[in-house]
Structures are given as structure tokens and as C-alpha cells.
All heavy atoms as an XYZ file, in Angstrom:
742
protein
N       0.839     -1.182     -0.003
C      -0.002      0.000     -0.008
C       0.885      1.243     -0.005
O       1.974      1.232      0.533
C      -0.932      0.027      1.217
O      -0.128      0.075      2.386
C      -1.862     -1.161      1.214
N       0.387      2.300     -0.549
C       1.138      3.563     -0.620
C       0.561      4.546      0.364
O      -0.641      4.665      0.531
C       1.082      4.129     -2.022
S       2.018      3.143     -3.191
N       1.455      5.262      0.979
C       1.084      6.309      1.917
C       1.482      7.645      1.321
O       2.175      7.704      0.319
C       1.811      6.097      3.258
C       1.579      4.723      3.849
C       0.343      4.697      4.664
C       0.269      3.365      5.395
N      -0.979      2.748      5.378
N       1.149      8.733      1.990
C       1.509     10.071      1.535
C       3.016     10.246      1.455
O       3.780      9.579      2.131
N       3.460     11.196      0.624
C       4.882     11.435      0.406
C       5.526     12.211      1.534
O       4.879     12.616      2.487
N       6.827     12.418      1.407
C       7.600     13.138      2.396
C       7.441     14.635      2.224
O       6.636     15.116      1.435
N       8.258     15.362      2.966
C       8.137     16.813      2.989
C       9.094     17.497      2.015
O       9.293     18.691      2.089
C       8.401     17.306      4.410
N       9.708     16.765      1.114
C      10.670     17.378      0.189
C       9.938     18.358     -0.734
O       8.795     18.147     -1.107
C      11.348     16.296     -0.650
N      10.624     19.409     -1.096
C      10.035     20.415     -2.000
C      10.540     20.173     -3.412
O      11.485     19.426     -3.625
C      10.445     21.839     -1.562
O      11.851     21.987     -1.763
C      10.083     22.105     -0.122
N       9.936     20.810     -4.377
C      10.364     20.678     -5.782
C      11.816     21.110     -5.946
O      12.506     20.648     -6.813
C       9.444     21.488     -6.696
C       9.754     21.346     -8.162
C       9.568     19.937     -8.716
O       8.804     19.142     -8.204
N      10.298     19.610     -9.762
N      12.303     22.012     -5.076
C      13.680     22.463     -5.167
C      14.678     21.436     -4.651
O      15.835     21.467     -4.978
C      13.860     23.767     -4.399
C      13.255     24.932     -5.136
C      13.609     26.201     -4.435
N      12.352     26.860     -4.133
C      12.174     27.730     -3.168
N      13.159     28.065     -2.394
N      11.025     28.282     -2.981
N      14.225     20.535     -3.810
C      15.106     19.530     -3.235
C      15.450     18.471     -4.282
O      14.573     17.962     -4.962
C      14.388     18.848     -2.058
O      15.076     17.701     -1.665
N      16.767     18.109     -4.426
C      17.132     17.092     -5.431
C      16.535     15.721     -5.127
O      16.445     14.889     -5.989
C      18.658     17.047     -5.386
C      19.072     17.796     -4.198
C      17.918     18.637     -3.735
N      16.051     15.522     -3.883
C      15.502     14.237     -3.524
C      14.002     14.122     -3.652
O      13.434     13.094     -3.307
N      13.332     15.158     -4.149
C      11.877     15.079     -4.238
C      11.465     14.163     -5.397
O      11.949     14.291     -6.521
C      11.216     16.463     -4.373
O       9.800     16.288     -4.431
C      11.638     17.191     -5.617
N      10.604     13.210     -5.105
C      10.170     12.258     -6.121
C       9.298     12.892     -7.200
O       9.137     12.325     -8.267
C       9.439     11.091     -5.465
C      10.312     10.225     -4.557
C       9.484      9.125     -3.906
C      11.491      9.640     -5.299
N       8.771     14.087     -6.941
C       7.973     14.773     -7.966
C       8.787     15.005     -9.219
O       8.244     15.089    -10.325
C       7.446     16.096     -7.411
N      10.102     15.096     -9.100
C      10.966     15.292    -10.270
C      10.977     14.076    -11.182
O      11.362     14.171    -12.341
C      12.382     15.619     -9.841
C      12.511     16.984     -9.199
C      13.935     17.249     -8.885
N      14.102     18.586     -8.331
C      15.264     19.160     -8.167
N      16.368     18.524     -8.516
N      15.363     20.357     -7.650
N      10.574     12.918    -10.680
C      10.555     11.717    -11.511
C       9.405     11.712    -12.498
O       9.461     11.032    -13.515
C      10.448     10.460    -10.628
C      11.692     10.129     -9.823
C      11.370      8.990     -8.846
C      12.839      9.747    -10.727
N       8.372     12.460    -12.212
C       7.191     12.454    -13.070
C       6.769     13.876    -13.460
O       5.588     14.155    -13.603
C       6.006     11.713    -12.380
C       6.292     10.235    -12.257
C       5.721     12.307    -11.008
N       7.748     14.758    -13.651
C       7.431     16.154    -13.944
C       7.263     16.445    -15.440
O       7.047     17.568    -15.835
C       8.464     17.104    -13.324
C       9.843     16.984    -13.938
O      10.057     16.231    -14.889
N      10.785     17.725    -13.395
N       7.416     15.421    -16.286
C       7.228     15.621    -17.717
C       8.471     16.128    -18.433
O       8.475     16.242    -19.655
N       9.517     16.444    -17.720
C      10.758     16.920    -18.326
C      11.638     15.728    -18.617
O      11.963     14.949    -17.717
C      11.486     17.894    -17.413
C      10.639     19.032    -16.921
C      10.620     20.166    -17.894
N       9.752     21.302    -17.671
C       9.240     21.784    -16.572
N       9.459     21.222    -15.439
N       8.489     22.858    -16.597
N      12.049     15.539    -19.856
C      12.846     14.380    -20.253
C      14.084     14.818    -21.015
O      14.133     15.915    -21.568
C      12.006     13.402    -21.107
C      10.830     12.853    -20.316
C      11.527     14.071    -22.375
N      15.089     13.956    -21.037
C      16.315     14.203    -21.784
C      16.868     15.583    -21.523
O      17.160     16.334    -22.437
C      16.090     13.953    -23.275
N      17.011     15.950    -20.261
C      17.461     17.275    -19.886
C      18.829     17.211    -19.213
O      19.188     16.178    -18.648
C      16.463     17.972    -18.933
O      16.926     19.274    -18.619
C      16.256     17.185    -17.649
N      19.596     18.280    -19.289
C      20.837     18.394    -18.539
C      20.676     19.396    -17.397
O      21.628     19.728    -16.710
C      22.043     18.786    -19.431
C      22.344     17.691    -20.434
C      21.782     20.111    -20.118
N      19.460     19.873    -17.171
C      19.148     20.809    -16.099
C      18.941     20.034    -14.806
O      17.920     19.373    -14.630
C      17.911     21.618    -16.458
C      17.521     22.630    -15.394
O      18.220     22.725    -14.352
O      16.512     23.328    -15.599
N      19.914     20.109    -13.896
C      19.820     19.321    -12.662
C      18.631     19.757    -11.791
O      18.237     19.010    -10.899
C      21.118     19.348    -11.865
C      21.567     20.731    -11.462
O      21.155     21.708    -12.099
O      22.344     20.828    -10.499
N      18.044     20.906    -12.061
C      16.845     21.312    -11.323
C      15.622     20.538    -11.765
O      14.566     20.601    -11.144
C      16.620     22.811    -11.477
C      17.678     23.646    -10.783
C      17.426     25.126    -11.021
C      18.459     25.988    -10.323
N      19.790     25.885    -10.849
N      15.724     19.778    -12.845
C      14.626     18.966    -13.369
C      14.875     17.468    -13.153
O      14.085     16.654    -13.581
C      14.424     19.237    -14.872
C      14.146     20.673    -15.198
C      12.888     21.203    -14.533
O      11.950     20.479    -14.263
N      12.869     22.483    -14.242
N      15.999     17.119    -12.522
C      16.356     15.704    -12.328
C      16.216     15.306    -10.875
O      16.348     16.138     -9.978
C      17.827     15.487    -12.722
C      18.125     15.756    -14.154
S      19.894     15.478    -14.393
C      20.204     16.594    -15.717
N      15.964     14.046    -10.646
C      15.943     13.500     -9.287
C      17.292     12.873     -9.012
O      17.849     12.157     -9.833
C      14.848     12.452     -9.157
C      14.821     11.838     -7.794
C      14.392     12.431     -6.644
C      15.245     10.528     -7.428
N      14.523     11.573     -5.581
C      15.055     10.392     -6.044
C      15.782      9.460     -8.138
C      15.354      9.230     -5.360
C      16.080      8.300     -7.447
C      15.861      8.184     -6.068
N      17.837     13.164     -7.845
C      19.106     12.578     -7.422
C      18.937     12.132     -5.970
O      18.764     12.951     -5.078
C      20.235     13.615     -7.539
C      21.629     13.138     -7.162
C      22.075     11.983     -8.059
C      22.618     14.273     -7.260
N      18.941     10.849     -5.770
C      18.812     10.302     -4.428
C      20.176     10.018     -3.840
O      21.036      9.445     -4.493
N      20.415     10.452     -2.628
C      21.709     10.255     -1.973
C      21.664      8.984     -1.131
O      20.734      8.785     -0.341
C      22.032     11.446     -1.095
N      22.639      8.120     -1.335
C      22.771      6.894     -0.541
C      24.130      6.895      0.135
O      25.102      7.429     -0.417
C      22.680      5.669     -1.455
C      21.362      5.468     -2.195
C      21.473      4.290     -3.153
C      20.228      5.236     -1.213
N      24.229      6.289      1.302
C      25.537      6.165      1.936
C      26.492      5.387      1.021
O      26.063      4.519      0.271
C      25.261      5.367      3.219
C      23.794      5.402      3.408
C      23.170      5.676      2.081
N      27.780      5.697      1.076
C      28.739      5.084      0.183
C      28.756      3.558      0.271
O      28.921      2.875     -0.706
C      30.148      5.635      0.485
C      31.098      5.441     -0.669
C      32.363      6.243     -0.481
O      32.263      7.443     -0.177
O      33.428      5.650     -0.657
N      28.580      3.021      1.473
C      28.634      1.565      1.670
C      27.272      0.892      1.444
O      27.123     -0.286      1.703
C      29.152      1.258      3.073
N      26.288      1.619      0.942
C      24.933      1.097      0.748
C      24.922     -0.028     -0.282
O      25.375      0.156     -1.402
C      23.996      2.224      0.296
C      22.577      1.813      0.162
N      21.753      1.724      1.238
C      21.861      1.436     -0.911
C      20.557      1.310      0.826
N      20.605      1.154     -0.483
N      24.435     -1.197      0.101
C      24.402     -2.351     -0.797
C      22.980     -2.828     -1.091
O      22.765     -3.576     -2.023
C      25.216     -3.505     -0.199
C      26.690     -3.204     -0.098
C      27.333     -3.016     -1.457
O      27.087     -3.771     -2.382
N      28.172     -2.014     -1.576
N      22.029     -2.471     -0.249
C      20.664     -2.927     -0.440
C      20.011     -2.233     -1.627
O      20.330     -1.088     -1.943
C      19.821     -2.663      0.814
C      20.325     -3.459      2.012
O      20.810     -4.581      1.806
O      20.246     -2.929      3.142
N      19.071     -2.906     -2.301
C      18.387     -2.256     -3.425
C      17.551     -1.077     -2.950
O      17.049     -1.047     -1.836
C      17.475     -3.346     -3.987
C      17.710     -4.552     -3.179
C      18.626     -4.243     -2.060
N      17.432     -0.094     -3.797
C      16.585      1.065     -3.552
C      15.261      0.803     -4.257
O      15.236      0.430     -5.424
C      17.234      2.332     -4.123
C      16.416      3.599     -4.070
C      16.174      4.030     -2.629
C      17.093      4.695     -4.841
N      14.170      0.992     -3.549
C      12.850      0.750     -4.145
C      12.094      2.047     -4.265
O      11.974      2.804     -3.307
C      12.057     -0.214     -3.255
C      10.681     -0.507     -3.791
C       9.924     -1.496     -2.926
O      10.454     -2.597     -2.699
O       8.825     -1.157     -2.480
N      11.614      2.331     -5.456
C      10.733      3.472     -5.693
C       9.377      2.889     -6.060
O       9.264      2.076     -6.972
C      11.236      4.337     -6.843
C      12.628      4.929     -6.676
C      13.020      5.680     -7.933
C      12.667      5.836     -5.467
N       8.350      3.314     -5.365
C       7.014      2.765     -5.586
C       6.075      3.889     -6.010
O       5.999      4.928     -5.368
C       6.503      2.142     -4.290
C       5.177      1.460     -4.438
C       4.825      0.759     -3.177
N       5.772     -0.332     -2.983
C       5.514     -1.398     -2.267
N       4.366     -1.530     -1.659
N       6.420     -2.350     -2.141
N       5.412      3.685     -7.124
C       4.447      4.650     -7.649
C       3.059      4.080     -7.466
O       2.765      2.976     -7.920
C       4.686      4.924     -9.135
C       6.028      5.535     -9.409
C       7.134      4.748     -9.669
C       6.179      6.904     -9.386
C       8.367      5.301     -9.914
C       7.422      7.479     -9.629
C       8.512      6.676     -9.891
N       2.215      4.812     -6.784
C       0.844      4.377     -6.574
C      -0.079      5.299     -7.361
O      -0.023      6.516     -7.214
C       0.498      4.432     -5.089
S       1.468      3.276     -4.118
N      -0.872      4.704     -8.198
C      -1.783      5.465     -9.042
C      -3.198      5.363     -8.490
O      -3.562      4.356     -7.883
C      -1.766      4.908    -10.462
C      -0.389      4.880    -11.140
C      -0.487      4.182    -12.488
C       0.173      6.273    -11.282
N      -4.008      6.363     -8.721
C      -5.414      6.278     -8.305
C      -6.104      5.101     -9.000
O      -5.727      4.720    -10.113
C      -6.020      7.605     -8.756
C      -4.896      8.457     -9.217
C      -3.697      7.613     -9.397
N      -7.097      4.552     -8.356
C      -7.813      3.386     -8.906
C      -8.395      3.671    -10.286
O      -8.489      2.773    -11.120
C      -8.918      2.961     -7.938
N      -8.761      4.919    -10.574
C      -9.360      5.249    -11.860
C      -8.335      5.690    -12.912
O      -8.694      6.195    -13.965
C     -10.430      6.318    -11.679
C      -9.885      7.646    -11.140
O      -8.701      7.675    -10.712
O     -10.625      8.622    -11.125
N      -7.042      5.493    -12.646
C      -5.997      5.951    -13.568
C      -5.917      5.104    -14.836
O      -5.397      5.553    -15.846
C      -4.635      5.951    -12.876
N      -6.406      3.896    -14.809
C      -6.300      3.021    -15.978
C      -4.943      2.340    -16.012
O      -4.081      2.589    -15.189
N      -4.735      1.484    -17.003
C      -3.476      0.735    -17.070
C      -2.288      1.599    -17.488
O      -2.456      2.604    -18.177
C      -3.764     -0.340    -18.127
C      -4.829      0.252    -18.980
C      -5.667      1.125    -18.068
N      -1.096      1.196    -17.067
C       0.125      1.895    -17.457
C       0.498      1.408    -18.856
O       0.662      0.221    -19.087
C       1.274      1.601    -16.464
C       2.576      2.212    -16.943
C       0.899      2.105    -15.074
N       0.641      2.337    -19.790
C       0.951      1.970    -21.169
C       2.446      1.801    -21.402
O       2.859      0.944    -22.171
C       0.408      3.026    -22.124
N       3.274      2.605    -20.720
C       4.721      2.479    -20.891
C       5.430      3.189    -19.756
O       4.854      4.030    -19.073
C       5.174      3.063    -22.228
O       4.990      4.457    -22.249
N       6.690      2.842    -19.584
C       7.565      3.500    -18.626
C       8.848      3.827    -19.383
O       9.429      2.965    -20.034
C       7.893      2.571    -17.421
C       8.912      3.225    -16.505
C       6.622      2.208    -16.670
N       9.259      5.082    -19.329
C      10.500      5.507    -19.990
C      11.493      5.926    -18.925
O      11.151      6.630    -17.987
C      10.241      6.662    -20.945
C       9.382      6.234    -22.088
C       9.234      7.356    -23.063
N       8.362      6.918    -24.147
C       8.061      7.642    -25.181
N       8.545      8.877    -25.281
N       7.282      7.185    -26.117
N      12.737      5.519    -19.121
C      13.774      5.784    -18.127
C      14.909      6.561    -18.779
O      15.458      6.137    -19.784
C      14.286      4.473    -17.542
C      13.127      3.762    -16.853
C      15.451      4.700    -16.599
C      13.333      2.356    -16.513
N      15.225      7.706    -18.196
C      16.378      8.486    -18.597
C      17.325      8.485    -17.411
O      16.931      8.757    -16.286
C      15.997      9.934    -18.923
C      15.400     10.122    -20.266
C      16.079     10.466    -21.401
C      14.046      9.965    -20.637
N      15.212     10.537    -22.464
C      13.939     10.229    -22.027
C      12.882      9.628    -19.974
C      12.753     10.192    -22.723
C      11.703      9.567    -20.649
C      11.652      9.839    -22.014
N      18.584      8.214    -17.653
C      19.554      8.197    -16.580
C      20.010      9.614    -16.259
O      19.819     10.545    -17.041
C      20.757      7.324    -16.960
C      21.237      6.501    -15.782
O      21.019      6.855    -14.637
N      21.897      5.403    -16.065
N      20.655      9.785    -15.105
C      21.150     11.094    -14.665
C      22.121     11.623    -15.707
O      23.051     10.938    -16.099
C      21.836     10.968    -13.303
C      22.159     12.294    -12.681
C      21.169     13.006    -12.005
C      23.415     12.853    -12.765
C      21.434     14.234    -11.427
C      23.694     14.085    -12.187
C      22.709     14.771    -11.516
O      22.978     15.980    -10.950
N      21.912     12.835    -16.214
C      22.718     13.333    -17.331
C      23.105     14.783    -17.226
O      23.117     15.465    -18.257
N      23.441     15.282    -16.033
C      23.823     16.676    -15.917
C      25.078     16.976    -16.759
O      25.139     17.986    -17.440
C      24.081     17.026    -14.457
C      24.512     18.461    -14.251
C      24.729     18.771    -12.801
C      25.219     20.210    -12.634
N      25.480     20.527    -11.241
N      26.066     16.085    -16.698
C      27.281     16.255    -17.476
C      27.969     14.897    -17.627
O      27.679     13.960    -16.906
C      28.234     17.236    -16.795
O      28.769     16.671    -15.613
N      28.911     14.817    -18.560
C      29.653     13.568    -18.766
C      30.434     13.199    -17.495
O      30.548     12.022    -17.145
C      30.587     13.689    -19.963
N      30.966     14.201    -16.806
C      31.745     13.950    -15.585
C      30.879     13.378    -14.463
O      31.380     12.669    -13.608
C      32.434     15.231    -15.114
C      33.583     15.664    -16.003
S      34.400     17.152    -15.411
C      34.894     16.669    -13.787
N      29.603     13.674    -14.471
C      28.726     13.223    -13.395
C      27.843     12.040    -13.804
O      26.927     11.670    -13.081
C      27.859     14.388    -12.903
C      28.678     15.482    -12.268
C      27.837     16.505    -11.557
O      27.010     16.099    -10.728
O      28.008     17.691    -11.839
N      28.119     11.443    -14.950
C      27.268     10.350    -15.439
C      27.322      9.111    -14.548
O      26.435      8.291    -14.596
C      27.635      9.988    -16.877
O      28.938      9.461    -16.922
N      28.365      8.975    -13.722
C      28.450      7.821    -12.832
C      27.445      7.904    -11.683
O      27.263      6.948    -10.942
C      29.864      7.676    -12.265
O      30.180      8.787    -11.456
N      26.774      9.035    -11.528
C      25.749      9.190    -10.479
C      24.461      8.446    -10.834
O      23.577      8.307    -10.003
C      25.431     10.659    -10.247
C      26.539     11.422     -9.590
C      26.102     12.837     -9.316
C      27.176     13.612     -8.577
N      26.752     14.997     -8.305
N      24.334      7.993    -12.060
C      23.098      7.343    -12.486
C      22.954      5.922    -11.985
O      23.842      5.345    -11.368
N      21.823      5.354    -12.277
C      21.535      3.970    -11.915
C      22.225      3.031    -12.909
O      22.484      3.406    -14.058
C      20.012      3.728    -11.874
C      19.411      3.795    -13.268
C      19.679      2.407    -11.220
N      22.537      1.823    -12.483
C      23.141      0.853    -13.404
C      22.196     -0.322    -13.611
O      21.672     -0.510    -14.682
C      24.497      0.381    -12.891
C      25.127     -0.581    -13.843
C      26.503     -0.959    -13.426
N      27.011     -1.958    -14.376
C      28.161     -2.521    -14.293
N      28.967     -2.203    -13.307
N      28.535     -3.399    -15.173
N      21.998     -1.113    -12.592
C      21.107     -2.282    -12.703
C      19.725     -1.904    -12.202
O      19.584     -1.214    -11.193
C      21.658     -3.451    -11.857
C      23.021     -3.906    -12.351
O      23.152     -4.088    -13.564
O      23.920     -4.061    -11.521
N      18.706     -2.360    -12.917
C      17.355     -1.955    -12.579
C      16.355     -3.055    -12.901
O      16.571     -3.827    -13.844
C      16.999     -0.696    -13.368
C      15.671     -0.122    -13.041
S      15.512      1.455    -13.885
C      13.802      1.744    -13.637
N      15.310     -3.107    -12.120
C      14.180     -4.002    -12.398
C      12.899     -3.169    -12.372
O      12.791     -2.246    -11.573
C      14.088     -5.096    -11.356
C      15.225     -6.071    -11.363
C      15.035     -7.152    -10.303
O      14.387     -6.940     -9.287
N      15.606     -8.307    -10.562
N      11.970     -3.530    -13.210
C      10.654     -2.921    -13.199
C       9.647     -4.032    -12.911
O       9.615     -5.039    -13.613
C      10.326     -2.235    -14.564
C       8.926     -1.681    -14.553
C      11.346     -1.150    -14.874
N       8.882     -3.828    -11.855
C       7.878     -4.806    -11.444
C       6.508     -4.143    -11.451
O       6.388     -2.932    -11.183
C       8.151     -5.333    -10.043
C       9.420     -6.163     -9.890
C      10.564     -5.279     -9.458
C       9.215     -7.271     -8.904
N       5.498     -4.912    -11.741
C       4.106     -4.444    -11.654
C       3.369     -5.466    -10.824
O       3.294     -6.650    -11.191
C       3.478     -4.316    -13.047
C       2.032     -3.881    -13.091
C       1.864     -2.486    -12.482
C       1.496     -3.910    -14.497
N       2.838     -5.013     -9.687
C       2.134     -5.904     -8.753
C       2.978     -7.121     -8.408
O       2.480     -8.235     -8.334
C       0.781     -6.330     -9.325
C      -0.127     -5.141     -9.554
O      -0.104     -4.196     -8.799
N      -0.922     -5.201    -10.605
N       4.285     -6.908     -8.216
C       5.184     -7.996     -7.822
C       5.682     -8.856     -8.968
O       6.510     -9.732     -8.764
N       5.197     -8.635    -10.179
C       5.610     -9.434    -11.341
C       6.712     -8.690    -12.113
O       6.562     -7.538    -12.473
C       4.409     -9.668    -12.259
C       4.744    -10.507    -13.470
C       3.548    -10.700    -14.393
O       2.402    -10.628    -13.923
O       3.784    -10.890    -15.600
N       7.822     -9.385    -12.355
C       8.944     -8.780    -13.068
C       8.577     -8.539    -14.526
O       8.240     -9.460    -15.255
C      10.172     -9.702    -12.975
C      11.436     -9.199    -13.650
C      11.951     -7.938    -12.962
C      12.510    -10.284    -13.638
N       8.646     -7.283    -14.948
C       8.368     -6.923    -16.348
C       9.647     -6.730    -17.145
O       9.692     -6.998    -18.331
C       7.554     -5.631    -16.413
C       6.171     -5.649    -15.756
C       5.525     -4.285    -15.897
C       5.301     -6.732    -16.355
N      10.701     -6.219    -16.481
C      11.964     -5.968    -17.156
C      13.085     -5.947    -16.140
O      12.919     -5.484    -15.016
C      11.908     -4.607    -17.862
C      13.160     -4.269    -18.591
C      13.541     -4.707    -19.826
C      14.236     -3.441    -18.125
N      14.782     -4.188    -20.150
C      15.231     -3.406    -19.119
C      14.455     -2.707    -16.976
C      16.401     -2.678    -18.989
C      15.624     -1.987    -16.840
C      16.575     -1.985    -17.850
N      14.239     -6.454    -16.546
C      15.438     -6.430    -15.724
C      16.619     -6.211    -16.646
O      16.721     -6.850    -17.687
C      15.579     -7.751    -14.965
O      16.738     -7.732    -14.164
N      17.514     -5.302    -16.275
C      18.678     -5.071    -17.130
C      19.509     -3.906    -16.642
O      19.313     -3.385    -15.559
N      20.453     -3.490    -17.476
C      21.309     -2.356    -17.169
C      20.833     -1.138    -17.920
O      20.454     -1.218    -19.091
C      22.759     -2.656    -17.538
C      23.390     -3.680    -16.619
C      24.887     -3.798    -16.838
O      25.442     -3.278    -17.800
N      25.541     -4.484    -15.918
N      20.849     -0.008    -17.239
C      20.442      1.258    -17.832
C      21.728      1.957    -18.310
O      22.669      2.107    -17.557
C      19.718      2.132    -16.819
C      19.292      3.472    -17.435
C      18.489      1.411    -16.258
N      21.746      2.350    -19.558
C      22.928      3.004    -20.131
C      23.200      4.339    -19.446
O      22.270      5.049    -19.070
C      22.736      3.215    -21.641
N      24.473      4.659    -19.316
C      24.856      5.979    -18.806
C      24.417      7.037    -19.778
O      24.404      6.820    -21.001
C      26.374      6.085    -18.642
C      26.911      5.384    -17.445
C      28.405      5.690    -17.349
C      29.018      5.020    -16.151
N      30.446      5.369    -16.027
N      24.057      8.203    -19.283
C      23.752      9.346    -20.121
C      25.053     10.059    -20.452
O      25.932     10.161    -19.611
C      22.778     10.284    -19.397
C      22.241     11.352    -20.309
O      23.023     12.251    -20.678
O      21.056     11.288    -20.662
N      25.193     10.546    -21.657
C      26.428     11.218    -22.066
C      26.533     12.628    -21.490
O      27.621     13.169    -21.398
C      26.491     11.286    -23.584
N      25.411     13.228    -21.078
C      25.449     14.597    -20.610
C      25.844     15.534    -21.741
O      25.932     15.143    -22.901
N      26.085     16.772    -21.428
C      26.535     17.740    -22.428
C      27.788     18.434    -21.960
O      28.103     18.536    -20.866
C      25.466     18.785    -22.724
C      24.266     18.285    -23.510
C      23.276     19.423    -23.710
C      24.657     17.722    -24.860
């Protein structure tokens, strides 16, 4: 089940609203989500999206990796899985973004 979100603002790099803001293929870090993890973090990070019951089926999911610059491309995700209701839909590596 999904509960209400945290107190992060749109200005915070950790606000999940940046994941679904409609801005794609951007190098503007104010439009990107960047989650901070401790350096020794080994456990998977889970992002859960809960849609209203009347939202209808999900037609597609598009993933853009972190792409502020070529020097910062290592900040992006590498291995990823996409699940729907616990069923694995896709598993693989996400390509680094080249940045500008």
C-alpha cells in the first residue's frame, strides 16, 4: 500500500515529484531527481508509484539516466528492475547518459 509522500520540496534534489514532472532528456539538474545513498549502501533502492484506482493501465515506462554532465554520469543507476504488482516486467542495465 502507498502512503503520503515526504516533505521534500520541488527544489530539493531528492523530491520524487521530479521523476514524473514531464521533463525528459534534460541536462538541467533542477529537473532531475538525485537520491543520496551512503557510500557503503548495498541494499536495493525501491521506488514505488501508486496510481489512483481510476488511472487506468500503465501503457509504458520511460527511463532516462542522470545526465547533468559527462563527468557526473556515474551518479546514475546501473542495474534496474521494473515490477508491476510484484511481477517482473523488465530487468537489465540502464545506459549511462552522455550529458553535455
